[in-house]
C-alpha positions as CSV (number, residue, x, y, z in Angstrom):
1,M,-5.9,-11.6,6.4
2,S,-5.5,-8.2,4.9
3,V,-2.8,-5.6,5.3
4,A,-4.3,-2.5,7.3
5,F,-4.7,0.8,5.7
6,G,-3.3,2.5,8.9
7,D,-3.9,5.7,10.4
8,V,-3.5,8.7,8.1
9,V,-0.8,11.1,9.7
10,Y,-0.7,13.7,6.9
11,E,-1.8,14.5,3.4
12,I,-0.1,16.8,1.1
13,E,-2.4,19.6,-0.1
14,N,-2.1,21.9,-3.1
15,S,-0.6,19.2,-5.4
16,K,-2.1,17.5,-8.4
17,V,-0.1,14.4,-7.0
18,I,-2.1,12.3,-4.4
19,A,0.4,12.1,-1.6
20,F,0.0,10.9,2.0
21,G,1.6,9.2,5.0
22,V,0.1,6.3,7.0
23,L,1.2,4.9,10.5
24,H,1.0,1.1,11.1
25,T,1.1,-0.3,14.7
26,D,3.3,-3.2,15.8
27,K,0.4,-5.6,15.4
28,E,-0.6,-4.3,12.0
29,M,3.0,-4.6,11.0
30,L,3.3,-8.1,12.2
31,D,0.2,-9.2,10.9
32,A,1.2,-8.0,7.5
33,L,4.8,-9.6,7.7
34,N,3.5,-12.9,8.8
35,N,0.9,-13.2,6.2
36,E,0.9,-11.2,2.9
37,V,4.5,-10.1,3.0
38,C,6.0,-13.5,3.8
39,E,3.9,-14.9,0.9
40,R,5.3,-12.4,-1.4
41,V,8.9,-12.7,-0.3
42,Y,9.0,-16.5,-0.8
43,D,6.3,-16.7,-3.5
44,I,4.6,-19.4,-1.4
45,T,1.5,-19.7,-3.8
46,G,3.6,-19.9,-6.8
47,T,5.9,-22.6,-5.4
48,N,2.9,-24.6,-4.1
49,S,1.4,-24.4,-7.5
50,L,4.6,-25.6,-9.1
51,V,5.0,-28.5,-6.7
52,N,1.5,-29.6,-6.9
53,S,1.7,-29.7,-10.7
54,I,4.8,-31.8,-10.6
55,L,3.2,-34.2,-8.2
56,A,0.2,-34.6,-10.4
57,G,2.1,-35.4,-13.6
58,L,4.5,-37.8,-11.5
59,A,2.2,-39.5,-9.2
60,D,4.0,-43.0,-9.3
61,T,7.6,-41.6,-8.9
62,G,7.7,-41.5,-5.1
63,F,8.1,-37.8,-4.8
64,K,7.1,-36.3,-1.6
65,K,5.7,-32.8,-1.5
66,D,7.9,-31.7,1.4
67,S,11.0,-32.6,-0.3
68,L,10.0,-30.8,-3.5
69,M,9.1,-27.7,-1.4
70,D,12.5,-27.7,0.1
71,F,14.1,-28.1,-3.3
72,F,12.1,-25.2,-4.9
73,T,12.5,-23.0,-1.8
74,N,15.3,-20.5,-1.7
75,N,17.4,-21.2,1.4
76,S,20.2,-18.9,1.0
77,D,20.3,-16.3,3.7
78,D,21.8,-13.7,1.5
79,C,18.8,-13.7,-0.9
80,I,16.5,-12.1,1.6
81,S,17.4,-8.6,2.5
82,E,15.5,-5.6,4.1
83,W,14.7,-4.0,0.8
84,I,13.3,-7.1,-0.6
85,V,10.9,-7.4,2.5
86,G,10.2,-3.6,1.9
87,E,9.2,-4.1,-1.6
88,A,7.0,-6.9,-0.6
89,Y,5.4,-4.8,2.1
90,A,4.6,-2.0,-0.4
91,Q,3.2,-4.5,-2.9
92,A,1.0,-6.1,-0.3
93,Y,-0.3,-2.8,1.0
94,L,-1.2,-1.6,-2.6
95,E,-3.2,-4.8,-3.2
96,A,-5.0,-4.4,-0.1
97,N,-5.8,-0.7,-0.1
98,F,-5.2,0.7,-3.4
99,A,-7.5,-1.2,-5.6
100,S,-4.6,-2.8,-7.1
101,V,-3.7,-6.1,-8.5
102,L,0.0,-7.1,-8.9
103,P,-0.5,-10.6,-10.2
104,W,3.0,-11.6,-11.2
105,N,5.5,-12.1,-8.5
106,L,8.7,-10.5,-9.8
107,K,10.8,-13.2,-7.8
108,R,9.7,-15.5,-10.6
109,D,11.8,-13.6,-13.1
110,I,15.0,-13.8,-10.9
111,K,17.5,-16.2,-12.8
112,K,20.3,-16.1,-10.3
113,R,19.9,-16.4,-6.6
114,G,20.8,-13.2,-4.6
115,S,20.5,-11.0,-7.7
116,S,18.0,-8.2,-8.2
117,L,15.9,-7.3,-11.2
118,P,16.1,-4.2,-13.4
119,G,12.9,-2.4,-14.1
120,A,9.9,-1.3,-12.0
121,D,9.1,-2.6,-8.6
122,I,5.4,-2.2,-9.0
123,V,4.0,-3.9,-12.3
124,G,0.2,-4.4,-12.3
125,L,-3.2,-3.0,-12.7
126,R,-5.5,-0.6,-10.7
127,S,-9.2,-0.3,-10.7
128,H,-10.3,3.4,-10.7
129,N,-13.6,5.1,-11.6
130,D,-15.1,1.7,-12.8
131,T,-12.3,1.0,-15.1
132,S,-8.8,-0.4,-15.2
133,F,-5.4,1.3,-15.6
134,F,-1.8,-0.1,-15.9
135,L,0.0,0.6,-12.5
136,F,3.8,1.1,-12.5
137,G,6.0,2.3,-9.8
138,E,9.0,2.2,-7.5
139,V,9.5,1.3,-3.8
140,K,12.2,2.7,-1.4
141,T,12.9,1.3,2.1
142,S,14.8,3.6,4.6
143,S,15.4,4.1,8.2
144,D,17.2,7.4,7.3
145,N,16.6,10.0,10.0
146,N,16.7,12.8,7.5
147,Y,13.5,14.1,6.0
148,P,13.3,13.3,3.2
149,P,15.6,10.3,3.2
150,S,18.7,10.3,0.9
151,I,17.3,7.5,-1.3
152,M,15.0,10.2,-2.8
153,Y,17.8,11.6,-4.6
154,G,20.4,10.8,-7.1
155,P,20.1,8.7,-10.4
156,K,18.6,5.6,-8.5
157,G,16.5,7.9,-6.2
158,L,12.8,7.7,-6.0
159,K,12.3,11.2,-7.6
160,K,14.4,10.3,-10.6
161,Q,12.8,6.8,-11.1
162,I,9.3,8.3,-11.0
163,E,10.2,11.0,-13.6
164,E,11.7,8.2,-15.9
165,L,8.4,6.3,-15.7
166,C,6.7,9.6,-16.8
167,N,9.2,10.5,-19.5
168,E,10.4,7.2,-21.2
169,E,7.6,5.9,-23.2
170,E,9.7,2.8,-24.3
171,T,10.1,1.8,-20.8
172,I,6.3,1.8,-20.2
173,K,5.7,0.0,-23.4
174,T,8.2,-2.6,-22.2
175,L,6.3,-3.1,-19.1
176,V,3.0,-3.3,-21.0
177,V,4.2,-6.1,-23.1
178,Y,6.0,-7.8,-20.1
179,L,2.7,-7.8,-18.1
180,G,0.5,-8.9,-21.0
181,I,2.5,-11.9,-21.9
182,R,2.3,-13.3,-18.2
183,L,-1.6,-12.5,-18.1
184,I,-2.8,-14.2,-21.3
185,N,-5.4,-16.9,-20.4
186,T,-5.6,-15.7,-16.8
187,Q,-8.4,-14.4,-14.6
188,Y,-6.9,-10.9,-15.1
189,W,-6.9,-10.9,-18.9
190,A,-10.1,-8.9,-19.1
191,M,-8.8,-6.2,-16.7
192,Y,-5.5,-6.0,-18.7
193,Q,-7.5,-5.6,-22.0
194,N,-9.4,-2.8,-20.4
195,A,-6.2,-1.0,-19.2
196,F,-4.6,-1.5,-22.7
197,V,-7.4,0.0,-24.5
198,K,-7.1,3.1,-22.2
199,Y,-3.2,3.2,-22.7
200,Y,-3.5,2.7,-26.4
201,E,-5.9,5.6,-26.9
202,N,-3.8,7.9,-24.8
203,I,-0.2,6.9,-23.6
204,H,-0.5,9.1,-20.6
205,N,-3.6,7.2,-19.3
206,I,-1.7,5.2,-16.6
207,C,-1.1,5.3,-12.9
208,I,2.4,5.8,-11.5
209,I,3.1,5.4,-7.9
210,G,6.1,5.8,-5.4
211,V,6.0,4.2,-2.0
212,L,8.5,4.8,0.9
213,V,8.6,2.2,3.6
214,R,9.9,3.9,6.7
215,D,10.6,3.1,10.5
216,V,11.0,6.8,11.6
217,E,8.6,9.3,13.1
218,P,6.2,10.4,10.4
219,N,7.0,13.8,8.7
220,D,5.3,15.2,5.7
221,K,8.7,16.5,4.5
222,D,9.4,12.9,3.1
223,L,6.9,13.6,0.3
224,A,6.1,17.3,0.2
225,A,8.8,18.5,-2.2
226,R,8.4,15.3,-4.2
227,A,4.7,15.9,-4.7
228,K,5.2,19.4,-5.8
229,S,7.9,18.8,-8.3
230,L,6.1,15.8,-9.8
231,S,2.7,17.7,-10.2
232,S,3.9,18.8,-13.8
233,Y,3.8,15.2,-15.0
234,C,0.1,15.0,-14.1
235,I,-1.1,15.6,-17.5
236,D,-3.6,14.2,-19.9
237,G,-5.0,11.6,-17.5
238,R,-1.8,10.4,-15.9
239,Q,-2.3,9.8,-12.2
240,I,0.6,10.0,-9.8
241,S,0.5,8.9,-6.1
242,L,3.1,8.9,-3.4
243,I,2.6,6.9,-0.3
244,A,4.8,6.9,2.8
245,I,4.2,3.8,5.2
246,Y,5.5,4.5,8.6
247,L,6.3,1.5,10.9
248,P,7.4,1.3,14.6
249,R,10.8,2.8,15.1
250,G,13.8,0.3,14.3
251,A,11.4,-2.2,12.7
252,I,13.1,-2.4,9.4
253,S,16.2,-4.1,10.9
254,S,13.9,-7.0,12.1
255,F,12.3,-7.5,8.7
256,V,14.3,-10.5,7.5
257,E,14.3,-12.1,10.9
258,I,10.5,-11.9,11.1
259,V,9.6,-13.4,7.7
260,E,12.3,-16.1,8.0
261,T,10.8,-17.1,11.4
262,E,7.3,-17.4,9.9
263,R,8.5,-19.5,7.1
264,E,10.2,-21.9,9.5
265,R,7.1,-21.9,11.5
266,R,5.0,-22.9,8.7
267,R,7.4,-25.7,7.7
268,S,7.5,-27.0,11.1
269,A,3.7,-27.1,11.4
270,K,3.5,-29.3,8.3
271,C,5.9,-31.9,9.9
């Protein structure tokens, strides 16, 4: 499966920032939620890898895979929220459609159930023009009927967060180290090294992205003003992109139920 690119409903012109909106149908949304998004929300691949490694090392102890999967799976209802699913949707979209690799599931860094992590929502790499760049960004999920939604404003709004990624060199350095430590000796190490050389030669040589996940009628006002105001940060090789993903009206309120139902379906299928 792969998350659909979607129908382009608008593009923001006369801006150095790449900015556009795409529309997903009900089917495209459900395909994404029941596959890549569910995988990211529950880190199914990571949990499977952990369980299989434990079983391989403790083959004679009588452990059963299903019981270990239950042990390591987060079952607390308050741990999954609409914004968590929205972040996973945006991450899955970027991997499928933006030549991006987001190899480290941020869920693995949570040390307390139900908590949220500081730092960027998007931490990864992007292939562009036959080379690799660091990709850092933020995601916002909103059903706000205003254009743009209120989450674009304020100290924790998307505009401010993108500006901070452009202005705060120490934040970017921290993210570069964070990603590097996790990718040593992985299949992505060469890609990381390529991106690091680009960044080391020029600290602006990175990709910054903001993603809006919406379930309202598409409207270019969501991104137009932000694209214009962020254009001044597109300097010396820095690439900035804004993407709005529009889903069927009212879909966000069903996010949690859909991914939880899919997880339970998978569990039942293994019984």
